[in-house]
N, C-alpha and C positions, 0 to 999 in steps of 0.2 A: 612774303608778299603778302602785302593788308590791303591791297586795291589793284582791281585792272581798269584801266580809262578807254574811253573812244573818243578822239578829239576829233573835229569838224576839218580844220585845216591842217596843211603840212608846215610845222617851222623850223628854223634852227635850235640845234643842242643850247646854245647861249642863252635864247627866248623861252626856252621849257625850262631851264634850268632857274633864270629868274624868277619866272613865272611859279614854280611849284614853291621856292624860295618866300615869297611875299604869300602867297596864299597859303602855305604853313607856318609864318610865323619864323622861320630860320635866314641865319646868316648863307648870303649867294654860296660860298666858301663850303659848305655844308653839303649842299648840294651836288650828286654827280648823276649826269648822263650817261647812259652806255648805248651804243649801238647794237642791237641783237638781244632778241629775250631770252637766251643761252648764255652770253657773254659772260665770262667771269670780272667781278669789279677791280679796280686797276689799283683803288685805295678803300680804306675805311669811311665814310662815310654817314651822318645822320639820316641822310634819305636818299636812297638810290633809285631810278627812274630807268627802266628800261626801256624802247623803242623800237618800234618796228613798224612796219607800210601797216598800213588800215584796210578799209574795203567796205562796200556798200556807199554810204553818205559819210564816212568817214576815215579821215586819209590815212590817221596815225592811231597805234594801239600801245597804249602806257601799263607796263605792269611798275608799282611802287612797293619799295619794301623799305625795312630800316623802322625808325622811329615814326610812329603811328599819328596822328593828329586827334586833338582832343574829340573831335567832332569829322567825323570823314563827309558828313553831307555838306558842313560849311566848308571845308577844304574845299569839295569841289565847284561849290558856286563860285568862290573866289576866285579858285583857275580858271572857272570859264569867264570873270571878269579881266582875270587879268591876260589871258589869251585872245581876249575878243572873239570867241567862237564857242560851238557849242560843245558842251562836253556828257556824253552818255556813261553813266555808273550805274553801280549796285544798288538795288532797291530796300536790300533787305531783305525781299521777298524766295519763299521757295521758289516759285515760278519760274522759272528760267527764260521766260517771253517777255517776261517786263524788266522798265529799267526806271531809272531817274533820268531828265534830258534838264541839263543844266544850262542858259545865258544868260546874258548880262542883264540881272534886275528879275530872272523868273526862274524858278525850277517847278516840274512837271513830270508827273507817275506815266508812261508810257508802252504804247505795246511796240514790239517787233514783230517784223515778218518770220515767222517759223523756222522755214528753210535757209534764208537770210544770216543768221544768226547761228546755224549750224555749220554755215560755211564761211564764218568767222567776218563776213560781209553785213552786220547790221544795217538794217532798215528801217527807219519808225514809222510804222503804222498811224499811227496818232493816240490820243490821249487813253490811257487806261479806262477800262470801263467795267469796275466789278459787280458784276450783275449775278445774281443767285438762279437765275434760268439757263435751258441751255443755247447753244449757237442758235437753232434757228428761231428761237423765240423770245425776244429782247424783252425784260420788263423791267419796269420802274424799278428803281433801287428805293428800300426803305431806308429811308435819310436823312427826312426833317420833318416837323411837328408841323399842322398848320396854324393858321396865324391865331393867336391867343396872348397868353402872359408870359411862352417864353419869346413871344414875336411881337412887340408892344407898339415897334414901329416900324415903319417902312423898311428903313436902315437897315433894322433888326433883322427884316423877313429877307432882304437882296442878300445881306450877308450868310444867313441860314443855306440858301440858294448857291453862293456862290464860292463859298468861302469853307463848307462844309458838307461836302457830296463824296465824301472817301468813304465806302461802307466795306466790311468786310465778308467774302463770299468765295467762291468758285470765280476765277480772274475767265475773263472769255474776251478775245481779242475783235477790235471792227470787223462786221463782215463785207468791210467796202474799203477801199485802198483811201488814206490819204496823201496827197500831194505836199511836199515842202510847203509850197504858199500858203494852202489852204490850213497848216499847221499852226504857221507865222501869224495867219489873220486869228485862228481860234484864241492862239496866246494871246494877243494884242486885244479882243477883246473881252478876253477875260480878266486880264491885267487892269484896262481901265476900270470894267465893270466891279470890282475890287475896289476902286479906289472909293466909286460913288456910295458905297457903305459910310462913308463919313463926311461926303459934303453933297453940297447943291450941284447938277449938270451945269457946265457952259454950254453956247449953240454949239461950239466944236464939239464939242463929248455928244449930243445927241446929234448929230450930223455924222459923225463915225461911228455911234452905234445905229442907227438906222442903215448906215449903206453896209457893215461889217456882218451885220444881222443877217440882212435880205441877202448878202455875196452868199452865206453859209445856208441860209435855206434854200436855196437856187443849187446851190453846189450836191446839198444830201436834201432829194428831195423826199425820201422817207428814213428821216433824219438818225432813229431807233437804232438802223443797222448800221450807223456810224457812230454809234454809240451812245448812251443815254446822256454823254455831260453834256450832244450838243443839243439836245428836247432842252434839256435843264439852261445850257449857256440863251438860248434862245427865248423862253420862257423868262430869263432876269432880264434879258432885252424887253422883252416886251412891259414887263412892270416898270423900267425906266422910263420909256415912250408913253406909256401910257397918259401921262399927263406931267406938268413941268414940277419935276423930280423934287423931292426935299426929304429926305433920311427921317427928319422928325415928324412926318406925318402920318398918320393912323396905316397900318396893313391896308391890301388890296384884296381881296380874295382873290383866289387862283382857281379859274376855271380847268374842270378834267376834262 
């Protein structure tokens, strides 16, 4: 087996086979879908997919074996797009409670509920928060420079906040639970802010950022407990909303 994945929706075997073939770049007849994790394969295939019932927020559990793709993360991203739903997969980290969550056009490292994953029923709590502090005292990750030569423009400043927030350290799950709706809102806001690194904002962009960031702030009155990613995203939203957004303008000093 080269991967185990959790799939949001329960789909038919022929749909799984077509999606895996497309994501892997092999012919449809080279993919075999087998009901049951322990069931023997009936034929020799380039890719064998064992499927069984999932749990938690994911209706299916897949185990894949055979020819491994050149890049498993690219495969997972393509699979999520082909299936039109979320795919939860290994993030390559030794921590058993963090995963990569893939969906159409987006991928995010997330934390899952410890008890639920041990019961093979994964529930996503929210974006992964790599903090060097203990669970009771979250601190700001050390992950970006102050405005200066490395952030010569406001776009570079935004990019540093939105796109380079991952740091190494002891992983710590968020201290509060994220609802699926909040996770989707966070993802939408993060994705939109990422596009503004390279372009000016439209009136619709600014309205979305204003609405989504306000909702996130109301949802988490103490954003540090939700994971420092929330603090960072609210900071990035304020940066864009401070005045008419221009990625080529000079950086704005951030108040600590």
